[in-house]
C-alpha angles and dihedrals in degrees: 000000000000125000129199120208120202130194117246091205139014115267133203116247091247090057091051092048091049093051092046090050091050090051092051093047095047114037090174089064090052090051091049092051091050093051092049091049091050092049091052092046094051091045090054094048091046091050091048092049095054 
């Protein structure tokens, strides 16, 4: 299953670089973000199905 993430606001290039660096330095943070995104996605699909 493929997921598409979209930005809720425009970010400066320095903000993007900083967040990418944090993700590379801390893989557990990246895993946590992925799990939270999947939980929200499945909650939305479950709500839409009912």
